[in-house]
BALOBA-1460 file (C-alpha; in Angstrom, 3 decimals):
// residues 99
<rec num="1" residu="m" x="0.000" y="0.000" z="0.000"/>
<rec num="2" residu="n" x="2.806" y="2.423" z="0.718"/>
<rec num="3" residu="e" x="3.797" y="2.204" z="-2.943"/>
<rec num="4" residu="i" x="0.357" y="3.469" z="-4.010"/>
<rec num="5" residu="y" x="0.545" y="6.438" z="-1.644"/>
<rec num="6" residu="k" x="4.079" y="7.258" z="-2.791"/>
<rec num="7" residu="q" x="3.153" y="6.971" z="-6.474"/>
<rec num="8" residu="w" x="-0.003" y="9.049" z="-5.924"/>
<rec num="9" residu="n" x="1.937" y="11.774" z="-4.130"/>
<rec num="10" residu="d" x="4.572" y="11.821" z="-6.886"/>
<rec num="11" residu="f" x="1.884" y="11.845" z="-9.561"/>
<rec num="12" residu="q" x="0.029" y="14.764" z="-8.005"/>
<rec num="13" residu="n" x="3.219" y="16.791" z="-8.186"/>
<rec num="14" residu="q" x="3.473" y="16.255" z="-11.949"/>
<rec num="15" residu="r" x="1.906" y="18.685" z="-14.372"/>
<rec num="16" residu="y" x="-0.324" y="17.447" z="-17.133"/>
<rec num="17" residu="p" x="1.926" y="17.516" z="-20.194"/>
<rec num="18" residu="e" x="1.621" y="20.618" z="-22.328"/>
<rec num="19" residu="g" x="0.038" y="20.020" z="-25.699"/>
<rec num="20" residu="f" x="-1.941" y="16.960" z="-24.641"/>
<rec num="21" residu="g" x="-5.246" y="18.638" z="-23.789"/>
<rec num="22" residu="g" x="-7.892" y="17.021" z="-25.971"/>
<rec num="23" residu="e" x="-5.288" y="14.681" z="-27.500"/>
<rec num="24" residu="e" x="-6.723" y="11.467" z="-28.907"/>
<rec num="25" residu="i" x="-4.844" y="8.408" z="-30.061"/>
<rec num="26" residu="d" x="-6.796" y="5.741" z="-31.922"/>
<rec num="27" residu="g" x="-10.009" y="7.363" z="-30.688"/>
<rec num="28" residu="i" x="-8.901" y="7.243" z="-27.043"/>
<rec num="29" residu="d" x="-9.027" y="10.616" z="-25.274"/>
<rec num="30" residu="l" x="-5.932" y="11.007" z="-23.082"/>
<rec num="31" residu="t" x="-7.446" y="13.808" z="-20.976"/>
<rec num="32" residu="e" x="-10.436" y="11.607" z="-20.180"/>
<rec num="33" residu="l" x="-8.161" y="8.695" z="-19.246"/>
<rec num="34" residu="d" x="-6.182" y="10.999" z="-16.976"/>
<rec num="35" residu="s" x="-9.207" y="12.306" z="-15.115"/>
<rec num="36" residu="s" x="-10.903" y="8.897" z="-14.880"/>
<rec num="37" residu="i" x="-7.855" y="7.041" z="-13.570"/>
<rec num="38" residu="a" x="-6.902" y="9.855" z="-11.193"/>
<rec num="39" residu="g" x="-10.494" y="10.031" z="-9.946"/>
<rec num="40" residu="c" x="-10.589" y="6.299" z="-9.236"/>
<rec num="41" residu="v" x="-7.239" y="6.403" z="-7.442"/>
<rec num="42" residu="s" x="-8.325" y="9.405" z="-5.371"/>
<rec num="43" residu="t" x="-11.564" y="7.631" z="-4.430"/>
<rec num="44" residu="f" x="-9.650" y="4.467" z="-3.552"/>
<rec num="45" residu="i" x="-7.389" y="6.390" z="-1.174"/>
<rec num="46" residu="s" x="-10.094" y="8.581" z="0.374"/>
<rec num="47" residu="s" x="-12.525" y="5.688" z="0.883"/>
<rec num="48" residu="g" x="-10.177" y="3.609" z="2.987"/>
<rec num="49" residu="e" x="-8.620" y="1.681" z="0.097"/>
<rec num="50" residu="k" x="-11.869" y="0.467" z="-1.439"/>
<rec num="51" residu="l" x="-13.536" y="0.878" z="-4.806"/>
<rec num="52" residu="d" x="-17.095" y="0.083" z="-5.761"/>
<rec num="53" residu="p" x="-17.667" y="-2.347" z="-8.671"/>
<rec num="54" residu="e" x="-18.489" y="0.452" z="-11.132"/>
<rec num="55" residu="r" x="-15.228" y="2.308" z="-10.432"/>
<rec num="56" residu="i" x="-13.272" y="-0.946" z="-10.652"/>
<rec num="57" residu="k" x="-14.783" y="-1.491" z="-14.098"/>
<rec num="58" residu="i" x="-13.972" y="2.092" z="-15.146"/>
<rec num="59" residu="l" x="-10.408" y="1.774" z="-13.875"/>
<rec num="60" residu="k" x="-9.873" y="-1.557" z="-15.646"/>
<rec num="61" residu="n" x="-11.171" y="-0.139" z="-18.928"/>
<rec num="62" residu="c" x="-9.080" y="3.028" z="-18.664"/>
<rec num="63" residu="v" x="-5.876" y="1.156" z="-17.772"/>
<rec num="64" residu="s" x="-6.532" y="-1.206" z="-20.673"/>
<rec num="65" residu="d" x="-7.118" y="1.707" z="-23.070"/>
<rec num="66" residu="l" x="-3.960" y="3.441" z="-21.887"/>
<rec num="67" residu="e" x="-2.003" y="0.234" z="-22.364"/>
<rec num="68" residu="k" x="-3.194" y="0.103" z="-25.989"/>
<rec num="69" residu="v" x="-1.891" y="3.568" z="-26.819"/>
<rec num="70" residu="i" x="1.004" y="4.199" z="-24.450"/>
<rec num="71" residu="q" x="3.642" y="3.314" z="-27.044"/>
<rec num="72" residu="k" x="2.139" y="5.873" z="-29.426"/>
<rec num="73" residu="i" x="2.287" y="8.777" z="-26.974"/>
<rec num="74" residu="r" x="4.790" y="11.474" z="-27.923"/>
<rec num="75" residu="k" x="7.913" y="11.559" z="-25.786"/>
<rec num="76" residu="e" x="6.823" y="14.791" z="-24.064"/>
<rec num="77" residu="g" x="3.982" y="12.914" z="-22.359"/>
<rec num="78" residu="k" x="5.456" y="9.421" z="-22.126"/>
<rec num="79" residu="s" x="6.654" y="9.704" z="-18.507"/>
<rec num="80" residu="y" x="3.396" y="11.235" z="-17.266"/>
<rec num="81" residu="f" x="1.163" y="8.631" z="-18.874"/>
<rec num="82" residu="s" x="3.493" y="5.775" z="-17.915"/>
<rec num="83" residu="n" x="3.230" y="6.881" z="-14.284"/>
<rec num="84" residu="l" x="-0.547" y="7.129" z="-14.605"/>
<rec num="85" residu="h" x="-0.665" y="3.603" z="-16.034"/>
<rec num="86" residu="k" x="1.503" y="2.234" z="-13.238"/>
<rec num="87" residu="l" x="-0.633" y="3.914" z="-10.598"/>
<rec num="88" residu="g" x="-3.849" y="2.522" z="-12.062"/>
<rec num="89" residu="n" x="-2.352" y="-0.960" z="-12.177"/>
<rec num="90" residu="l" x="-1.177" y="-0.754" z="-8.561"/>
<rec num="91" residu="v" x="-4.696" y="0.095" z="-7.410"/>
<rec num="92" residu="l" x="-6.205" y="-2.710" z="-9.493"/>
<rec num="93" residu="i" x="-3.762" y="-5.185" z="-7.969"/>
<rec num="94" residu="q" x="-4.594" y="-3.988" z="-4.467"/>
<rec num="95" residu="v" x="-8.347" y="-4.136" z="-5.117"/>
<rec num="96" residu="s" x="-8.109" y="-7.674" z="-6.501"/>
<rec num="97" residu="n" x="-5.931" y="-8.795" z="-3.561"/>
<rec num="98" residu="g" x="-8.375" y="-7.259" z="-1.100"/>
<rec num="99" residu="s" x="-11.439" y="-9.021" z="-2.460"/>
């Protein structure tokens, strides 16, 4: 769990990469992925490390979508979105271990 808190803290200190607002890759909106994953992680932390089934489904879909396009993201945003992907995966692992 400490890894999730550390990653979340580090992630919150990152700025959304310039030039990626409204960016879509293969029909996948990166801004939407960012806000959805970050929202699920924030809820997970604030709710005592729990997620409801709907948010788990949203998080799984968003992490999967990000995985599909992460190699196509321009280098300026690669680190940011890689960290977002890692964070989403860490929460999914914790949720599946906790159930």
